[in-house]
SERO-4910 file (N, C-alpha, C, O; in steps of 0.05 Angstrom, whole numbers):
BEGIN
 pado doro    nc1    nc2    nc3   cac1   cac2   cac3    cc1    cc2    cc3    oc1    oc2    oc3
  Met    A     17    -24      0      0      0      0     18     25      0     38     26     14
  Asn    A     10     45    -16     25     70    -17     23     85      9      2     85     23
  Lys    A     44     99     16     43    116     40     27    141     34     26    151     11
  Pro    A     12    151     54     -3    176     49     15    198     40     37    201     49
  Arg    A      5    214     21     21    235      9     21    260     26     39    277     23
  Val    A      1    263     43     -1    287     61      6    277     89     -6    259    100
  Arg    A     26    291    100     35    283    127     33    307    146     47    327    143
  Leu    A     13    305    164      6    328    181     22    327    207     25    306    220
  Ala    A     32    351    215     43    355    242     24    373    257     17    395    247
  Leu    A     15    365    280     -3    381    297     13    395    318     31    384    330
  Phe    A      5    420    324     16    435    346     -7    440    366    -28    450    358
  Ala    A     -2    433    391    -23    437    412    -10    446    438     12    437    445
  Ser    A    -24    463    453    -13    473    478    -28    463    502    -18    465    525
  Gly    A    -52    452    498    -69    446    521    -82    418    521    -69    398    517
  Asn    A   -108    419    524   -124    395    528   -124    376    504   -123    352    506
  Gly    A   -124    388    480   -122    372    456   -147    360    445   -146    340    431
  Thr    A   -170    372    451   -195    360    441   -196    363    410   -205    344    397
  Asn    A   -188    386    400   -187    389    371   -167    370    358   -172    358    337
  Ala    A   -144    367    371   -123    349    361   -134    320    360   -129    306    341
  Glu    A   -149    313    380   -160    286    381   -180    282    358   -180    261    344
  Ala    A   -197    302    354   -217    300    332   -203    297    305   -212    282    288
  Ile    A   -181    311    302   -165    310    276   -152    283    274   -154    270    252
  Met    A   -139    273    295   -126    247    293   -146    225    288   -141    206    273
  Asn    A   -170    227    300   -191    207    295   -201    208    266   -205    187    254
  His    A   -204    232    256   -214    235    229   -195    222    208   -204    210    189
  Phe    A   -169    225    213   -150    215    193   -138    188    200   -119    179    188
  Arg    A   -149    175    220   -138    150    230   -133    129    208   -113    116    208
  His    A   -153    126    190   -150    106    169   -153    119    142   -162    106    123
  His    A   -144    144    139   -147    158    114   -126    149     94   -103    145    101
  Pro    A   -134    144     69   -115    134     49    -94    154     40    -73    146     30
  Glu    A   -101    180     43    -83    200     31    -70    219     52    -51    233     46
  Val    A    -81    219     77    -71    238     97    -65    223    123    -80    206    132
  Glu    A    -42    229    134    -33    216    159    -23    237    179     -9    256    171
  Val    A    -31    234    204    -20    251    225      5    237    235      4    215    245
  Ile    A     28    250    232     54    237    238     67    247    264     85    234    274
  Leu    A     58    270    274     72    282    296     54    302    310     39    317    298
  Leu    A     55    301    337     42    322    353     63    336    370     77    323    386
  Leu    A     66    362    366     87    377    381     73    396    400     52    407    395
  Ser    A     86    400    423     74    417    443     96    434    457    119    424    461
  Asn    A     89    458    465    106    475    480    101    472    510    112    486    527
  Asn    A     83    453    517     74    449    545     77    420    552     62    403    543
  Pro    A     97    413    569    101    385    576     77    372    591     75    348    593
  Glu    A     60    389    602     36    380    617     11    378    599    -10    370    608
  Ala    A     14    385    574    -10    385    556    -22    358    554     -8    338    548
  Phe    A    -48    356    558    -62    330    556    -63    320    527    -67    297    521
  Ala    A    -59    339    508    -57    332    480    -36    310    475    -40    293    458
  Leu    A    -15    310    491      7    290    488     -4    262    494      3    243    481
  Glu    A    -21    260    515    -33    235    522    -52    225    500    -53    202    494
  Arg    A    -67    244    490    -86    237    468    -72    225    444    -81    206    432
  Ala    A    -48    237    438    -33    227    415    -24    199    418    -24    183    399
  Lys    A    -17    191    443     -8    164    448    -29    143    441    -23    122    431
  Lys    A    -54    151    446    -76    133    440    -78    127    410    -88    105    402
  Phe    A    -68    145    394    -69    142    365    -42    133    353    -38    133    329
  Gln    A    -23    126    371      4    119    363     17    141    346     33    135    328
  Val    A     11    166    353     24    188    339     48    197    356     45    202    380
  Lys    A     70    200    343     95    208    357     91    236    368     78    253    356
  Thr    A    103    241    392    101    267    404    129    280    410    149    265    411
  Ser    A    129    306    413    153    320    420    146    345    434    127    359    427
  Val    A    162    352    455    158    376    471    182    394    466    205    385    465
  Phe    A    177    420    462    199    438    455    198    463    472    176    470    483
  Thr    A    220    477    475    222    502    489    219    525    470    219    522    445
  Arg    A    215    549    481    213    573    464    239    577    448    238    584    425
  Gln    A    262    571    460    287    574    447    289    554    423    297    562    401
  Glu    A    280    529    427    281    509    405    261    517    383    266    511    360
  Phe    A    240    530    390    220    539    371    232    561    353    227    562    329
  Arg    A    248    578    365    259    601    350    285    595    336    292    607    316
  Asp    A    301    575    345    328    571    334    329    551    311    351    544    302
  Gly    A    306    542    302    306    523    279    305    494    287    303    477    269
  His    A    306    488    313    306    460    322    279    447    314    279    424    304
  Val    A    257    461    318    230    450    312    227    447    282    216    427    272
  Leu    A    237    466    267    235    465    237    251    440    228    242    426    210
  Gln    A    274    435    239    290    412    232    275    386    238    276    367    222
  Gln    A    262    385    261    246    362    269    224    356    248    219    333    240
  Leu    A    211    377    240    189    375    220    200    364    194    187    347    181
  Lys    A    223    374    185    235    365    160    243    336    162    238    320    144
  Glu    A    255    329    184    264    301    188    241    281    189    243    259    180
  Ala    A    218    291    200    194    274    201    180    272    174    162    255    170
  Gly    A    187    290    155    174    290    129    147    303    129    130    297    112
  Ala    A    143    322    148    117    336    149    113    352    123    131    365    113
  Thr    A     88    351    113     81    367     90     63    391     97     63    411     83
  His    A     48    388    119     29    409    127     30    411    158     35    391    172
  Ile    A     23    434    168     22    439    197     -6    449    204    -18    466    191
  Val    A    -16    437    226    -43    444    236    -40    454    265    -30    439    282
  Leu    A    -49    478    270    -49    488    297    -76    481    310    -97    488    300
  Ala    A    -75    467    332    -99    458    346    -98    466    375    -92    451    393
  Gly    A   -103    492    379   -101    503    406    -72    508    414    -63    501    435
  Phe    A    -58    521    395    -30    528    400    -28    558    401    -38    572    383
  Leu    A    -15    569    422    -17    597    428      6    615    420      4    639    420
  Trp    A     29    604    413     52    620    406     51    629    377     40    616    360
  Leu    A     62    653    372     65    663    345     86    646    330    107    640    341
  Ile    A     80    638    306     97    620    291    121    637    280    117    658    268
  Pro    A    146    627    284    169    642    274    169    645    243    159    628    229
  Ala    A    180    668    234    180    674    205    193    652    189    185    645    167
  Glu    A    215    640    200    229    619    185    212    594    181    213    582    159
  Leu    A    196    588    200    177    565    198    155    571    178    148    554    162
  Ile    A    145    595    179    124    603    160    135    603    131    121    594    113
  Ser    A    159    612    128    172    613    102    175    584     91    171    579     67
  Ala    A    184    566    108    188    538    100    162    524     93    162    505     77
  Phe    A    140    532    106    114    519    101     93    540     92     70    539    101
  Arg    A    101    557     74     84    579     64     58    567     53     58    549     36
  Asp    A     35    577     63      8    568     56      3    538     63    -15    526     53
  His    A     20    527     80     17    499     89     14    498    119     19    477    131
  Ile    A      6    520    131      0    521    160    -28    532    163    -35    553    153
  Val    A    -45    518    179    -72    526    183    -78    528    213    -67    513    229
  Asn    A    -97    546    219   -104    550    247   -135    553    249   -148    559    230
  Ile    A   -145    548    273   -173    553    278   -175    574    300   -161    572    320
  His    A   -194    593    297   -198    614    317   -227    613    326   -245    610    309
  Pro    A   -232    615    352   -260    612    362   -277    637    361   -291    644    380
  Ala    A   -276    651    338   -293    674    333   -294    679    303   -279    666    288
  Leu    A   -310    698    295   -313    704    267   -294    727    260   -301    751    263
  Leu    A   -269    720    253   -249    740    246   -260    757    223   -274    747    206
  Pro    A   -252    783    222   -231    796    238   -239    804    266   -223    816    280
  Lys    A   -264    799    274   -272    807    301   -259    789    322   -256    765    317
  Phe    A   -252    800    344   -242    785    367   -218    768    361   -215    745    371
  Gly    A   -200    779    345   -174    765    339   -151    782    349   -154    804    360
  Gly    A   -127    771    345   -102    784    352    -90    773    377   -100    755    390
  Lys    A    -67    785    384    -52    775    407    -68    776    433    -82    796    438
  Gly    A    -67    754    448    -81    753    473   -111    744    471   -124    740    491
  Met    A   -121    742    446   -149    734    442   -150    704    436   -146    696    414
  Tyr    A   -154    689    457   -157    660    454   -175    649    476   -179    662    497
  Gly    A   -186    626    471   -202    612    491   -224    629    503   -238    643    489
  Ser    A   -226    627    530   -248    640    544   -248    671    541   -268    684    542
  Arg    A   -224    682    536   -222    711    532   -239    720    508   -252    741    508
  Val    A   -239    703    487   -255    709    463   -284    708    469   -299    727    462
  His    A   -293    688    483   -322    685    489   -332    706    508   -354    716    506
  Glu    A   -314    714    527   -321    737    545   -324    763    529   -342    778    535
  Ala    A   -307    767    509   -308    791    493   -333    791    475   -346    812    472
  Val    A   -340    768    465   -365    766    448   -389    773    465   -407    788    457
  Lys    A   -390    762    490   -413    767    508   -413    797    516   -435    809    516
  Ala    A   -390    808    522   -389    836    531   -397    855    508   -409    876    513
  Ala    A   -392    847    483   -399    864    460   -429    862    453   -439    879    438
  Gly    A   -442    843    464   -471    839    458   -476    828    431   -498    831    420
  Asp    A   -457    815    419   -461    803    392   -481    781    393   -484    766    413
  Thr    A   -497    778    372   -517    757    370   -508    733    354   -521    713    352
  Gln    A   -484    736    341   -472    714    326   -443    711    334   -429    731    337
  Thr    A   -433    687    335   -404    682    337   -399    657    321   -416    648    306
  Gly    A   -376    645    324   -371    621    309   -341    614    308   -326    619    327
  Ile    A   -333    602    286   -305    594    282   -294    605    256   -309    610    237
  Thr    A   -268    610    255   -254    617    231   -230    598    227   -214    596    245
  Ile    A   -229    586    204   -205    569    197   -190    585    176   -201    592    156
  His    A   -164    590    182   -149    608    165   -120    598    162   -109    584    179
  Leu    A   -108    607    140    -79    602    137    -64    620    157    -74    640    166
  Val    A    -40    612    163    -23    626    183     -2    642    169     12    632    151
  Asn    A      0    668    177     22    684    167     37    695    191     35    685    213
  Glu    A     52    716    187     70    726    208     56    742    230     68    749    250
  Arg    A     29    747    227     14    761    247     -9    745    258    -21    729    243
  Tyr    A    -15    748    283    -37    733    295    -63    737    280    -72    760    276
  Asp    A    -75    715    272   -103    715    262   -108    732    237   -130    741    233
  Glu    A    -87    737    221    -91    754    197    -87    739    171    -89    751    150
  Gly    A    -83    713    172    -79    697    147   -105    694    132   -127    699    142
  Arg    A   -103    686    107   -127    684     89   -147    664    101   -140    642    109
  Ile    A   -172    673    102   -194    656    113   -202    635     93   -207    641     70
  Leu    A   -203    610    103   -211    588     86   -241    581     91   -255    572     72
  Phe    A   -250    585    116   -277    575    123   -287    589    148   -271    594    166
  Gln    A   -312    595    149   -325    604    174   -351    590    178   -365    584    159
  Ala    A   -359    586    203   -385    575    210   -395    591    234   -380    599    251
  Glu    A   -421    596    234   -433    613    254   -451    597    273   -462    576    266
  Cys    A   -455    609    297   -475    599    316   -488    624    329   -476    645    330
  Glu    A   -512    620    339   -527    642    351   -517    646    380   -511    627    394
  Val    A   -516    671    388   -511    678    416   -537    689    428   -546    710    419
  Leu    A   -547    676    448   -572    684    461   -565    703    484   -543    703    495
  Ser    A   -585    720    491   -580    738    514   -575    723    540   -562    733    558
  Ser    A   -585    698    541   -582    682    565   -555    667    565   -548    655    585
  Asp    A   -540    668    543   -515    653    542   -494    666    560   -493    690    564
  Thr    A   -477    648    571   -454    657    586   -429    651    569   -431    637    549
  Pro    A   -406    661    577   -381    653    562   -378    623    560   -368    613    540
  Asp    A   -386    608    581   -383    579    580   -402    566    560   -395    547    546
  Thr    A   -427    576    559   -446    564    540   -439    572    511   -443    556    492
  Ile    A   -428    596    508   -418    604    481   -395    586    473   -394    576    451
  Ala    A   -377    580    492   -354    563    487   -363    535    478   -352    524    459
  Ala    A   -384    524    490   -394    498    483   -405    497    455   -400    478    440
  Lys    A   -419    519    447   -429    520    419   -406    522    399   -407    509    378
  Val    A   -386    538    406   -363    542    388   -347    516    386   -338    508    364
  His    A   -343    502    408   -329    476    408   -343    456    389   -330    441    375
  Ala    A   -369    456    391   -384    437    374   -379    443    344   -376    425    328
  Leu    A   -377    469    337   -371    476    309   -342    467    302   -337    458    280
  Glu    A   -324    471    321   -296    463    316   -294    434    310   -281    426    290
  Tyr    A   -305    417    327   -303    388    323   -317    379    297   -308    360    284
  Lys    A   -338    392    290   -353    385    266   -338    392    240   -337    377    222
  His    A   -326    416    240   -316    427    215   -285    425    211   -276    422    189
  Tyr    A   -270    428    233   -241    430    229   -229    407    214   -214    411    195
  Pro    A   -234    382    222   -222    359    208   -229    359    178   -212    353    161
  Thr    A   -254    364    171   -262    362    143   -250    385    127   -242    382    104
  Val    A   -249    409    139   -236    432    124   -206    427    121   -195    434     99
  Ile    A   -193    416    141   -165    408    138   -162    389    114   -143    392     98
  Glu    A   -179    369    113   -178    349     91   -181    363     64   -165    358     46
  Gln    A   -200    380     61   -205    394     36   -181    412     29   -172    414      6
  Trp    A   -170    426     49   -147    444     45   -122    429     37   -110    436     17
  Cys    A   -115    408     51    -89    395     46    -90    378     20    -70    373      8
  Leu    A   -114    370     13   -117    355    -13   -126    373    -36   -131    364    -58
  Arg    A   -127    400    -29   -134    420    -49   -161    414    -62   -165    416    -87
  Arg    A   -180    407    -45   -208    403    -55   -225    426    -46   -220    438    -25
  Gln    A   -245    432    -62   -263    454    -55   -281    446    -32   -291    423    -32
  Pro    A   -286    465    -13   -306    458      8   -333    451     -4   -342    464    -23
  Ser    A   -345    431      8   -371    422     -3   -394    433     15   -417    428      9
***
């Protein structure tokens, strides 16, 4: 059997629920394989989730991220695409250059609203609630040298009710993430149009 032609490296900083959904989606995929999960947090539960799928893991420091060590690891592993799944550091320019248009991220709001440095997780949902918005959702976008400014590939919306709290908004957004992120990644890395 031929080896999958797309080899994904996942970056995760925390619990890893999106990473798990992605690993599960591609578990038996004929063309796409998750080959590596990297984390900047040695306590990230995402590392445990990867073991369940027999996906190799690696933990790195900020220095290793910046000095080319992580880029070298990705090259040695044969990664073709990078997926950020709850990863909070800005990607170094050298890494972006090596994987231009081959790094994707998901943001828990409808960019360009509620994006940028420091806008992640519950902070985003608190900002949506404070603004009184009636819609929020997810944005899947390419990664460039600035937080949350890469080309948008896909957005999905959900309603925000006046009775919603940041926690209930988060639950709605997570449901959209698990539903859409793996399939949009598949369409993106195989260069297929979203259906």
